[in-house]
C-alpha positions in Angstrom: -3.5 13.4 -36.1 -5.0 11.1 -38.8 -1.5 9.5 -39.1 -1.6 8.5 -35.4 -5.1 7.1 -35.6 -4.1 5.0 -38.7 -1.0 3.8 -36.9 -3.0 2.9 -33.8 -5.5 1.0 -35.9 -2.8 -0.9 -37.8 -1.1 -1.9 -34.4 -4.3 -3.1 -32.9 -5.2 -5.1 -35.9 -1.7 -6.7 -36.0 -2.1 -7.5 -32.2 -5.5 -9.2 -32.8 -4.1 -11.1 -35.8 -1.2 -12.3 -33.8 -3.4 -13.3 -30.9 -5.5 -15.5 -33.2 -2.4 -17.2 -34.7 -0.5 -19.8 -32.8 3.0 -18.6 -31.8 6.3 -20.4 -31.2 6.9 -18.9 -27.8 3.8 -19.0 -25.5 3.5 -16.1 -23.1 2.7 -17.6 -19.6 -0.7 -17.1 -18.2 -1.2 -14.4 -15.5 -0.8 -15.7 -12.0 -2.8 -13.2 -10.0 -6.3 -11.8 -10.1 -7.3 -8.9 -12.0 -7.7 -6.8 -8.7 -4.2 -7.9 -7.6 -2.8 -7.0 -11.0 -4.5 -3.6 -10.7 -3.0 -3.1 -7.2 0.5 -4.0 -8.5 0.2 -1.5 -11.3 -0.8 1.2 -8.8 2.1 0.3 -6.5 4.4 0.4 -9.5 3.0 3.8 -10.5 3.5 5.2 -6.9 7.2 3.9 -6.9 7.8 5.5 -10.2 6.4 8.8 -9.0 8.4 8.6 -5.7 11.5 8.1 -7.9 10.8 11.3 -9.8 9.3 9.9 -13.0 7.0 12.3 -14.7 3.6 12.0 -16.0 2.9 8.5 -14.7 -0.2 6.9 -16.1 -1.9 3.5 -15.5 -4.2 2.1 -18.2 -6.6 -0.6 -17.6 -6.4 -2.7 -20.9 -8.7 -5.6 -19.8 -10.8 -6.4 -22.8 -8.8 -4.2 -25.1 -5.3 -5.9 -25.3 -4.7 -9.5 -25.9 -1.3 -9.1 -24.4 -1.8 -7.7 -20.8 -4.3 -6.2 -18.4 -2.4 -3.0 -17.4 0.1 -0.6 -18.7 2.1 1.6 -16.4 3.7 4.5 -18.4 6.1 7.0 -17.1 8.8 9.5 -18.4 12.2 9.4 -17.0 14.6 12.3 -16.5 17.7 10.5 -17.6 18.8 7.0 -18.8 20.5 6.4 -15.4 17.3 7.3 -13.5 15.2 5.1 -15.8 17.6 2.1 -15.3 17.3 2.6 -11.6 13.5 2.8 -11.6 13.4 -0.3 -13.8 15.5 -2.1 -11.3 13.3 -0.9 -8.4 10.1 -2.0 -10.2 11.7 -5.3 -10.8 12.5 -5.6 -7.1 8.9 -4.7 -6.2 7.7 -7.7 -8.2 10.3 -10.0 -6.7 9.3 -8.8 -3.2 5.8 -10.3 -3.8 7.4 -13.5 -5.4 6.4 -12.3 -9.0 9.7 -11.6 -10.9 9.3 -10.0 -14.2 8.8 -12.3 -17.4 11.3 -10.1 -19.1 13.1 -6.7 -19.1 14.1 -4.9 -22.3 15.8 -1.8 -23.3 18.3 -1.3 -20.4 21.2 -1.0 -22.9 19.8 2.1 -24.7 17.9 3.6 -21.8 15.4 5.4 -24.0 12.4 2.9 -23.7 12.6 0.3 -21.0 10.0 -2.3 -20.5 9.5 -4.4 -17.5 7.0 -7.2 -18.4 5.1 -9.0 -15.6 2.7 -10.6 -18.0 -0.5 -9.1 -16.7 1.2 -5.7 -16.0 3.8 -4.1 -18.3 5.7 -1.1 -17.2 7.0 1.3 -19.9 9.7 3.9 -18.9 10.4 6.4 -21.7 12.6 9.3 -22.2 10.6 12.4 -23.2 11.2 12.1 -27.0 10.2 8.5 -27.3 7.1 9.0 -25.1 5.9 11.6 -27.3 6.6 9.7 -30.5 5.1 6.4 -29.4 2.1 8.0 -27.6 0.9 4.8 -26.0 -2.0 6.6 -24.3 -3.4 7.4 -27.7 -2.5 4.1 -29.2 -4.2 2.3 -26.5 -6.9 5.0 -26.0 -9.7 2.4 -25.8 -8.2 1.6 -22.3 -9.4 3.3 -19.2 -7.1 5.5 -17.2 -6.9 4.2 -13.5 -7.1 6.9 -10.8 -4.4 5.9 -8.5 -3.0 9.2 -7.1 -4.1 10.2 -3.5 
């Protein structure tokens, strides 16, 4: 456990350092209000649950992460299912005229990221979810109650 805490501290420190330094590529600013971003994160979590993702969590990272406001984290049951869910999350964004800034990991299908700037969706296979443990890494964030 001390190893995870040290890793979390190092990652957060690096994120803060990078946020303070000018970068070559500038991440676009968020285009929606914090409440709209929260609602989008909840909608994405519900979609993921409807499509049989397991252990779906929404983390509010406002004031904690210099990168985004919300994480949506879920575990897929297969690479095929994870790719389909990523595609449907992408379509969800496009349906409200907010296409993702980027999508990564589709080739490997073990950790897929759909980045909407203020909301970042993480789809993991069970092994990577356990290894990277984003909930602990970003434990300073607040879990959002989104289930009915």
